[in-house]
C-alpha positions as CSV (number, residue, x, y, z in Angstrom):
1,M,101.9,-56.9,37.4
2,A,104.5,-54.1,38.2
3,N,106.0,-54.5,34.7
4,T,102.5,-54.3,33.1
5,K,101.9,-51.0,34.9
6,V,105.2,-49.6,33.8
7,F,104.6,-50.5,30.1
8,H,101.1,-49.1,30.3
9,Q,102.4,-45.8,31.7
10,M,105.1,-45.7,29.0
11,R,102.5,-46.0,26.3
12,V,100.5,-43.2,27.9
13,D,103.5,-40.9,28.4
14,I,105.5,-41.4,25.2
15,I,104.7,-40.0,21.8
16,L,107.2,-40.8,19.0
17,N,109.0,-37.7,17.8
18,A,109.6,-37.1,14.1
19,T,113.1,-38.6,14.2
20,Q,111.9,-41.7,15.9
21,R,109.0,-42.2,13.5
22,E,111.4,-41.9,10.5
23,I,113.8,-44.4,12.0
24,V,110.9,-46.8,12.6
25,V,109.7,-46.4,9.0
26,G,113.2,-46.9,7.6
27,T,113.7,-50.0,9.7
28,V,110.3,-51.5,8.8
29,L,111.2,-51.0,5.1
30,G,114.5,-52.7,5.8
31,D,115.4,-55.5,8.1
32,G,113.1,-54.7,11.0
33,S,109.8,-56.3,11.7
34,L,106.6,-55.4,13.6
35,I,105.3,-58.1,15.8
36,E,102.2,-58.6,18.0
37,T,102.2,-59.0,21.7
38,F,100.0,-61.5,23.6
39,S,97.3,-58.8,24.0
40,K,97.4,-58.1,20.2
41,K,96.3,-54.5,20.9
42,N,99.5,-52.9,19.7
43,L,102.6,-53.8,17.7
44,R,106.2,-53.5,18.7
45,L,109.4,-53.2,16.6
46,Q,112.0,-55.8,16.5
47,I,115.5,-54.9,15.3
48,E,118.1,-57.6,14.7
49,Q,121.4,-57.4,12.9
50,C,124.5,-59.6,12.6
51,D,127.3,-59.3,15.1
52,A,129.3,-57.1,12.7
53,Q,126.6,-54.5,12.8
54,K,126.5,-54.4,16.7
55,S,127.1,-50.6,16.8
56,Y,124.3,-50.0,14.3
57,V,121.9,-51.9,16.6
58,F,123.1,-49.9,19.6
59,W,122.6,-46.6,17.7
60,K,119.0,-47.5,17.0
61,Y,118.7,-48.4,20.7
62,E,120.0,-45.0,21.7
63,M,117.6,-43.2,19.3
64,L,114.6,-45.2,20.4
65,E,115.6,-45.6,24.0
66,S,112.4,-44.0,25.3
67,L,110.5,-47.0,23.8
68,I,112.8,-49.7,25.0
69,C,113.1,-51.3,28.4
70,T,116.0,-53.7,27.8
71,P,119.3,-53.0,26.0
72,P,120.2,-55.1,22.9
73,R,121.0,-58.7,23.6
74,Y,123.4,-61.1,21.8
75,Q,121.6,-64.1,20.2
76,E,124.2,-66.9,20.4
77,K,122.4,-69.2,17.9
78,K,122.1,-66.6,15.2
79,K,125.3,-64.7,16.1
80,S,123.3,-61.5,16.0
81,W,122.1,-58.6,18.2
82,R,118.4,-58.1,18.9
83,V,116.4,-55.4,20.6
84,R,112.6,-54.8,20.8
85,T,110.5,-51.8,21.7
86,I,107.5,-51.9,23.8
87,S,104.2,-52.2,21.9
88,H,102.9,-48.7,21.2
89,P,100.0,-47.1,19.3
90,D,102.3,-45.0,17.2
91,I,104.1,-48.1,16.0
92,T,100.8,-49.8,15.4
93,E,99.7,-46.9,13.2
94,I,102.9,-47.3,11.1
95,G,102.1,-51.0,10.8
96,F,98.6,-50.2,9.6
97,H,100.2,-48.6,6.5
98,F,103.1,-51.0,5.9
99,Y,101.6,-54.4,6.8
100,N,98.8,-56.4,5.4
101,G,98.4,-59.2,7.9
102,R,102.0,-60.4,8.4
103,K,103.2,-59.3,5.0
104,K,105.0,-56.0,4.4
105,V,103.5,-53.8,1.8
106,I,104.1,-50.3,0.2
107,P,101.1,-48.0,0.8
108,N,99.6,-45.9,-1.9
109,D,100.7,-42.7,-0.1
110,F,104.2,-44.0,0.4
111,E,105.8,-40.7,-0.5
112,L,104.3,-39.1,2.6
113,F,106.5,-41.4,4.8
114,L,109.6,-41.0,2.7
115,T,112.2,-38.7,4.3
116,P,116.0,-38.4,3.9
117,L,116.4,-40.1,7.3
118,A,113.9,-42.9,6.6
119,L,115.7,-43.5,3.2
120,A,119.1,-43.5,4.9
121,V,118.0,-46.0,7.5
122,W,116.4,-48.2,4.9
123,F,119.6,-48.1,2.9
124,M,121.8,-48.9,5.9
125,D,119.5,-51.8,6.6
126,D,119.0,-53.2,3.2
127,G,121.0,-51.4,0.6
128,S,124.4,-51.7,-1.2
129,R,126.6,-50.0,-3.8
130,D,127.7,-51.6,-7.0
131,Q,131.3,-50.5,-7.1
132,V,131.8,-51.4,-10.7
133,R,128.7,-49.7,-12.2
134,G,128.5,-46.9,-9.6
135,T,124.8,-47.7,-8.9
136,Y,123.0,-48.0,-5.6
137,I,120.8,-50.9,-4.8
138,L,117.7,-51.3,-2.6
139,N,116.9,-54.9,-1.9
140,T,113.1,-54.7,-2.4
141,Q,112.6,-58.4,-3.1
142,C,109.9,-58.8,-0.5
143,F,107.6,-56.4,-2.3
144,T,105.6,-57.0,-5.5
145,K,106.7,-55.5,-8.8
146,A,103.8,-53.0,-8.6
147,E,105.0,-52.0,-5.1
148,V,108.6,-51.6,-6.3
149,E,107.3,-49.4,-9.1
150,R,105.5,-47.3,-6.5
151,I,108.8,-46.9,-4.7
152,R,110.5,-45.9,-7.9
153,I,107.9,-43.2,-8.6
154,A,108.0,-41.9,-5.0
155,L,111.8,-41.6,-5.1
156,Q,111.6,-39.8,-8.4
157,I,108.9,-37.4,-7.3
158,K,110.2,-36.8,-3.7
159,F,113.9,-36.6,-4.4
160,G,114.3,-36.2,-8.1
161,L,116.2,-39.5,-8.4
162,S,116.1,-40.6,-12.0
163,P,116.8,-42.8,-13.8
164,I,115.9,-45.7,-11.5
165,S,115.5,-49.2,-12.9
166,I,113.9,-52.4,-11.6
167,H,115.4,-55.8,-12.3
168,K,114.3,-59.4,-11.6
169,D,116.2,-61.0,-8.8
170,K,115.4,-64.7,-8.3
171,S,111.8,-64.6,-7.1
172,G,111.7,-60.9,-6.4
173,W,112.6,-57.4,-7.8
174,R,115.5,-55.1,-6.9
175,L,115.6,-51.4,-7.4
176,Y,118.7,-49.8,-8.9
177,I,119.5,-46.1,-8.6
178,Q,121.5,-45.5,-11.7
179,K,124.8,-43.8,-12.0
180,P,123.5,-40.4,-13.1
181,S,121.5,-40.2,-9.8
182,S,124.1,-41.7,-7.6
183,K,125.7,-38.4,-6.5
184,R,122.3,-37.0,-5.7
185,F,121.4,-40.1,-3.7
186,E,124.7,-39.8,-1.7
187,T,123.9,-36.1,-1.0
188,I,120.5,-37.1,0.4
189,V,121.6,-40.0,2.7
190,S,125.2,-39.1,3.6
191,P,124.3,-36.8,6.6
192,F,122.7,-39.7,8.3
193,I,125.0,-42.6,7.4
194,L,126.8,-43.9,10.5
195,P,130.6,-44.4,10.4
196,V,130.2,-48.1,10.6
197,M,128.0,-48.0,7.5
198,E,130.1,-45.6,5.4
199,Y,131.5,-48.5,3.3
200,K,128.0,-48.7,1.7
201,I,128.6,-45.3,0.1
202,G,132.1,-46.2,-1.1
203,K,134.2,-45.2,1.8
204,P,136.8,-47.5,3.3
205,R,135.4,-50.1,5.7
206,R,136.3,-49.3,9.3
207,D,136.0,-51.4,12.4
208,Y,133.9,-50.0,15.3
209,T,133.6,-51.9,18.5
210,S,131.4,-49.5,20.4
211,A,128.3,-47.6,19.5
212,P,128.9,-44.5,17.3
213,A,128.0,-41.0,18.4
214,K,124.7,-39.7,17.1
215,P,125.4,-38.2,13.6
216,F,122.7,-35.6,13.9
217,A,120.4,-33.9,16.3
218,G,117.5,-36.2,17.3
């Protein structure tokens, strides 16, 4: 009962700030998931990454700490780190736009949610760089081709990223930011890329055993 009262008060007292909303959006677009609680009144965010990305999980924990009661925990079976927020109306509202039932979707007004930070978090979660071709890849295989096209148009309109191509990848579709736009993409996301993730933008891979400092004012 005591914990229930604490969680209720947290929901009443806390409003996600702009930085937290953008991190949640980027995480939902990437490897994160929104899950129901037993009451099914609100959703909470689950973050889980492999052991090598421990510091990245702890960075998200630091940034979203006002919404989290328990620090990240190591999952022995999956060799991963997991952390969950409390269920919260602001997270539920984001889920309203990005979920249809239990399936992730891209809303028609996607560009309204797309910010440099959200894009950077999405890329750190689920992006990569083709070193040979000099292109950047967003792994959008969980979305339909029409939704990936919606993403392409939003990136073009919001950030001037063009050309962007879409290619079949097994049962899904991947989005490729082509070489002429790669430098512009780097300029947009670089201020938010954590040291542990800099290898994704072509910098040498470095080993970090502790959580990195916050790279920007949150």
